C-alpha positions in Angstrom: 113.6 147.3 88.8 115.6 144.8 86.9 117.7 144.0 90.0 114.6 143.4 92.1 113.1 141.1 89.5 116.3 139.1 89.4 116.3 138.8 93.2 112.7 137.6 93.2 113.4 135.1 90.3 116.5 133.8 92.1 114.5 133.4 95.4 111.7 131.6 93.5 114.2 129.2 91.8 115.9 128.5 95.2 112.6 127.8 96.9 111.5 125.5 94.0 114.8 123.6 94.2 114.4 123.2 97.9 110.9 121.8 97.5 112.0 119.4 94.8 114.9 118.2 96.9 112.6 117.8 100.0 110.0 115.9 98.0 112.7 113.6 96.4 114.2 112.8 99.8 110.8 112.1 101.3 109.7 109.9 98.4 113.0 108.0 98.3 112.8 107.4 102.1 109.3 105.9 101.8 110.5 103.7 98.9 113.5 102.4 100.9 111.2 101.7 103.9 108.8 99.8 101.6 111.7 97.7 100.2 112.8 96.8 103.7 109.4 95.9 104.9 109.2 92.2 105.4 105.6 90.9 105.5 104.7 87.5 107.0 101.8 85.7 108.6 101.1 82.2 109.7 97.8 80.2 109.5 95.5 82.9 108.2 92.2 81.2 108.3 90.9 82.2 104.8 91.6 84.2 101.7 89.2 86.9 102.8 91.6 87.9 105.6 94.7 88.2 103.4 96.3 91.5 102.3 95.2 92.6 98.8 98.4 91.6 97.1 97.9 87.9 98.0 94.5 87.4 96.6 95.2 85.2 93.6 94.6 82.0 95.6 91.7 79.5 95.4 88.7 80.7 97.4 88.8 77.5 99.4 92.4 78.0 100.5 92.7 77.9 104.3 95.5 78.1 107.0 97.5 80.3 104.7 101.0 81.2 105.7 103.3 83.6 103.7 106.4 85.6 103.7 107.1 88.5 101.3 110.3 90.5 100.6 109.2 93.3 98.3 110.5 93.1 94.7 112.4 89.9 95.5 110.3 87.0 96.5 106.9 85.8 97.9 106.6 82.3 99.4 103.3 80.9 100.6 101.6 77.7 101.5 98.1 76.8 102.2 95.7 73.8 102.7 93.0 72.9 100.2 91.6 69.8 98.5 93.1 68.3 95.4 90.2 69.1 93.1 90.2 72.8 94.0 94.0 72.9 93.5 93.8 71.3 90.1 91.0 73.7 89.0 93.0 76.7 90.2 96.2 75.5 88.5 94.3 74.9 85.2 92.6 78.4 85.4 96.1 79.9 85.9 97.5 77.8 83.0 100.1 76.0 85.2 101.0 72.8 83.3 101.4 70.4 86.3 103.3 67.2 86.2 103.1 64.3 88.7 106.0 64.2 91.1 108.3 61.4 90.2 110.6 60.7 93.1 110.7 63.7 95.3 110.1 67.4 95.1 111.6 69.9 97.4 110.4 73.5 97.8 111.2 76.3 100.2 108.6 77.1 102.8 107.6 80.5 104.1 109.9 79.9 107.0 112.8 80.1 104.6 112.8 83.9 104.6 113.0 84.1 108.4 116.3 84.3 110.1 117.3 81.8 112.7 117.9 84.1 115.7 119.5 81.6 118.2 122.9 80.0 118.7 121.2 76.8 120.1 122.2 73.9 117.8 118.9 72.1 118.5 116.9 75.2 117.5 119.0 75.5 114.3 118.2 72.0 113.2 114.5 72.6 113.9 114.7 75.8 111.9 116.4 74.0 109.0 113.7 71.3 108.9 111.0 74.0 108.6 112.7 75.7 105.6 112.0 72.9 103.0 108.9 71.0 102.2 109.7 67.5 100.9 106.9 66.0 98.9 106.8 62.4 97.5 103.2 62.3 96.1 101.6 65.2 94.3 102.0 67.7 91.5 104.7 70.2 90.6 105.3 73.1 88.2 108.5 75.0 87.7 109.4 77.9 85.5 112.4 80.2 85.3 112.8 83.6 83.9 115.9 84.9 82.0 116.7 87.2 85.0 116.8 84.3 87.5 113.3 84.8 88.8 110.6 82.2 88.4 107.9 80.1 90.0 108.0 76.9 91.9 104.7 75.3 92.7 104.2 72.0 94.5 101.1 70.3 95.8 101.4 67.6 98.5 98.6 65.0 98.1 99.3 63.4 101.5 99.1 66.7 103.5 96.7 68.4 101.0 98.9 71.4 100.9 100.2 73.8 98.2 103.6 75.4 98.3 104.5 78.3 96.1 107.8 80.2 95.8 107.7 83.1 93.4 111.0 85.0 92.8 110.7 88.4 91.0 114.3 89.3 90.3 
């Protein structure tokens, strides 16, 4: 009887170990896939049509474009009027300063790869990577780990640009 109990116990332990290993592999695979998932959209008409993770924008934001690399960075830009932007920034406790000179910020195109060898296409691609703003507001913060937030509002184009690095 003891021998039979030991065999049953060993079989149970082996089955449990196999289930734990299978579960771990499955979960890890899903995690890796999620980390590799690059989300992007261009000119989403309104906040209501955005994914749930991108909902902390002013309700009046429109033509929203974004790129997200999970656990690394989210870059987005959108159109809205100055008053709505200033109210949103104040509600989020962003201490804006007026742009003196020029402010440059990466655009949502910055996370896309240039997939051509054509020199003309490369220069067009490069021009889409940065927004250059001469009149507007800016806010910048940096975390100890290298992450941070860059926020720029362009008065001329009535457009907000946000680059949030998680690191």
